[in-house]
N, C-alpha and C positions, 0 to 999 in steps of 0.2 A: 386532488389540491393535499400538497404534504404542510406539516407543520411547520416546517422552515423551506422557502424558496429564496433563491437568490437568482436573480434575473442578470445577464449582461453587466455583472460587474465587475469595474477596473478599480485597479489599483494604480499609481503613477507616484514614485517619492520624487520631487523635483526639490532642485537645489541652486541656488546660483553660480556658483561656481563649478556645479559638476553637472552631467549629462543627467537628464532627468532617467530613472530607473522604474519599467513597466514591470511591475510586480507580478500581477495579478490581471489576464486578458479576457474577459468578453465571458466571464465564468457562470454557467447556468446549472442548476442543482436543486433539487426538490428530494427534503428527508421526509419520511413519514416519523408519526408520532410510534414511540418508542424503538426508532431503529439507531441503531450503534453502528455509525462511521467511521473510517479511519480515512485520512488526508496523508496520502505514500508520497513520496518521491524522495530527491538527493536535495543536500544543502542548495538554499536559495529559489527554491524551485516555485515559491511564492503562498505553501499551505500554511505555515505560521502567520501571513499576513492573512489569508482568509480569515483564519480563526480570531484575530483582531480585530478584523472588522465585524466580523459577529458580534463579538462583545462589546464593541464599541470602544475599544482602544488605538484605532486605527479609523479615521475618517476613509467613506468612499469616494472615490473620484467619479467613477457613474456607474448607473444602474442602480438597483435598489435590493435592500433585506427586508424578508416579509417573517414573522416569526407569532403562529397564530392568529394571522390576520392584522395585525398589526405591523405599518413598516417604522420597525426597529433601528434603521440606520438613521433615522432623524431626531433619536433618542440617546441623551445620555446614559451610560454603564447604567447608572442605580437603576434606571425604567425599565430597563429589558427582562427582566426576568430571566436571566443567564448565570448562571455560575461557574465561574471558571479556576482552573488549577494551573497555575503558571509552571514554567519552566524553569524559571529562577527563582521559583516558591514567594515570594513577596510578603513573608511574614512579619508580625509586627514583633519588634525585640524587648518592646516592654512589657509583653503579655508573654504567659506562661503557653505550652501547648493546648492546654486546656481550653485557655479563654482565647487562642486564635481562632479553636475551632467552632469553638460555641458564640463569636465575635457577630458571625451572619445572622444567626439565630436571635439576636436579642430585638432586631425591631419585628417579631412575631409574636411580642408579647406572650411568651410561652410561660409556665412555672419552671421553677426553679428543678421542680425533679423532672418536668420531660425534658428541659434542654440537658440537665445531665446525663439521662436514659440515653440521650439523642450519641450524645459525644461517645459514653461507653461502646454503644455499639459502636457505632462506626471507627473509634479506636481498637475494638476487637478485630473488625475485618481487615484491618489495614496493619496489627501489631505494633503499636503504640502506647499498649494500655500502662507501661514503666516506665514513660517519659512523660505522661499528662501533668504532671507538676512540675517539669522541666522547662528554663527558656531557651529559646531557637538558639543561642550562641555557643549553647552547653553541647549541642547534640550535633550527629553527623548528619553530611551532606543527603546520602539515601534518606536518614529518619525525617529532615526538613522536608524532604520532597514527599514522605506520607503523610504529612502533615499538611501540607500545601493541599493534597489529593483530597485527604479527609473532610479538611474545612466545604473542599465545593460539594461534595457527595452529600455531607450532612445537609445542604440546603434545600428545601423545597423551589423549584424553580422548571420553568419551561424549558430549557434547554441546560445540557450541562457540556461545558468544553475543558479538554484535556490536551496541553500541551506537552508532548514529551512524558506521563504520565509517571512512567518507570524507568528514566532512562538511568538513573544513578544505584538503582538496586543489583543486587548479586542476581546469578542467574536461576537459583533455587527459589529464591523469596518472589522472583518477579514471574516466576512460571503459577507459584502459589494465588498470588495476587491478580494473575490474568481470570483465573477461574471464579474466585471470588467476586469480584468486581463484574466481570460479565454476568454474574449469578443475580448480584443485587440490581443490576441496569434491566434484566431482563424481565425479574418478579417486578417491580414497581413500576415498570412501562416505562422508564425514562431514556429521553431521547437524548443524546451523546455524539459530538462528535470528538476525534480526538487526532492529535497529529505525533505523526512518528516517520522513522526511517528504518524500520525493523518490521520487516515482512511477516517475520514470526509471529510477531505482536499483533500485527495488523490481521491477520490470520487466524489466530487464538479470540479476537476480542469481538471483531465487526461483521457486521452482515451484510456491510458493501464497501467497498475499497475504491476511493477515488484517487487516481493514479494522475500526478501532475508533472509537468516537465516546464520550464521556462515561463512559468507563469501561466501555462496552458491544461484545461482540465483534458487528458489525453482519452479516459475510459473511465464510465463510473460504474461498477459492476461486482459482481462476486466473486469472492478468490476461484473459484471453479472456471467463471465466463473467462478471468483475467487469463486463465494457465491454458482454455480448452479452444478459447477465439478471442487471442489478442486483436484491438480494433487496429494496431501500426506495429511497425517496426522497434518502436520505442519500448510499446508494452509488453514486446516478444521478449525483447531483450533483458527487460528490467525485473519483469515476475518471475521466480522460478529459483530454485536452487540446485545444482547451476540452471544459470539461463539457458534458452532457447540457442542452438546451434543456427546460425547464420550463413547460408552458402551460397555465391554467384554461380547462377545457373543460366547455359545457353539454350536458347528457345530454337526448335524447328518443328516442322508439320509433320505429321506422319496419316496414315490411313485409320481414319476416325477419333484422332488427336493430337498429341504433343509428346515430343518427349524433351524432356529435363536433362541435359546435361552439365556435369560438374566436372569437368577436365575429362581427362579420358577413362577414369576408374567408376565413376557413376554416370548410369543412363537410366532417368526414370521414365517410365512411360504414363501418360495420364490419359485418361477417353475423355473425351468431348462430352458424354453426357454425365461423367461427374460433375462437370460445371455448370455455373451459371452464366447469363450472358455476357454479363459487364466482364467476369474471370475469360471468357472464352475471346471476347475484341480483345481483352489487353493479350491473351496469348497471340493472335492470330498478327498483332500489330510489334510486338515486342522484340527484339532480336536477343535479350537478356534480361533476366530478373533476381530476384531474391526468393530463394527457399529456407526455408527453416524447419528445423526438428527438433523436438526436444530428446534430452539426453537419455531417458530411461527408455525412448522408442527406438534406438539404435541398437540393435542385433550384434553381439560381439562374440566371435568363436565361428561362426557362418557367413557364408555369403562369398562372392566372387571380388568383392573390392578387397583392397587393402588401406591402411592404418599403420604409419611405422609412430609407435609409440616414445611421445614426450615422458608424460610420466603415470605412474599405477598407483594408484592408493586404496589401500584395504580401510574403511572405516569402521569397521566391526559389525557393520551388517549388508556393506555393498561397497563395491570397488568402483573407484571414478577413472577410468583410461583417458588420460590426453592424448592427442595425438594428429598426424598434421596430414591434412588430404588437399592436395594441389592448391597447396599455398595456403591452405586455412586450417586453422587449430579447432577441431572439432574434440567433443567430451561426451562419453559414453556412459552410463549408470549404467550398473548391473549387478545382479541380488548375490552373484556368488563370487568366488574367489576366480583371478584371471590369472594364469600362469605365464607372464609378459614382461621382458624388461624395456627399459628406455633403449630404443635405436630397433626393436624386433618389429615384425612385420605381423598385423595382425589382421583375419580375416574380419570383415564385418558387414551388413546389409542394410539399406533403408529400405524401407517400401513404401509405395507411392500415396497411399490410404494412410501415412502417418505425416505424410508434409501439409506445412502450409505455404501459400503462396501470395507475395509482396510485392506489389507495382512500385514505378519507379518513385512515385512520390511517398512511398511508404506505407501507404493504406493495404490494409490484408485482402486478399481480393477471393482468398481461399483457404479453409480451413479444413484441416485432418478428418478425415471420414469418422473414424473413432472418438474423437472429440467431440465431435456433429451428435452423436447418437445420445 
């Protein structure tokens, strides 16, 4: 049993004048003590609604939320023992930065010295020691975001909720704070959920990532599992930079297996004994389906197939080559420079063991062999 459990949670925003919006649909999630979880997805996918329901700032339309064995969806926010850093900061204008951070500690009946020590420690961590005596109106948006983050992290809570906690910070400072915040959460075994649309941030901070789309939890797993064993087409196309290449392939039977053909240029032989029963049955009945391959798994400069180069970018440590293949744009990533100009034909190869196979409903029915090891 996890420290936090969401069971069949729904959120519907109803309005008399507008069509109801089903923001979160039948969400089930269990989070362990000390675990750091990212809610990752595009704008409007339901991640912030989920966070606000846990915090108590949005009501639950259906389902239950349990924290430390308490049904918190029935409690007001102040009784949930949840600390939250808001995307919109929500600082108290009449109070200084120091007073804003210390505000949540006043109910703990701590001594002034202990409160000051805690505030100074967290202020040092997020690099705002020099503005502790300033007021919110006189500091920048990035500084206000760090104050909001400090105000949440300074508390003693069962759960910490962070809504886009570093979205306003410059890249260098963001990278530094990621490491410091992850260390703080891990050292104190603080259970945390944060909302982000940034895959780099999710990968750097989270133990597991919950990928959401259209209010539905698509997959909840580690970054490695999301990349190596995506549950469906959405996860495969959303996770990774660049994302997985997805190609339409015709299916035909061969002795002992199947041939997956992408136009006339690529024919991949999949042996039957490499597939489980579900994948074999799907391939036996499907005239066509979609296959996926990570850009890093495409071999550039060898192979019988040819791709017409659309762009060739050198990023300092790797080349990103985009090209056209049978009406599809494919992207290959290779560590070396490739001498190819737009319009030229470049040889490339795809090995069958590196492909993922997706059924008509988008479910991944076969994962790449190399990823499965």
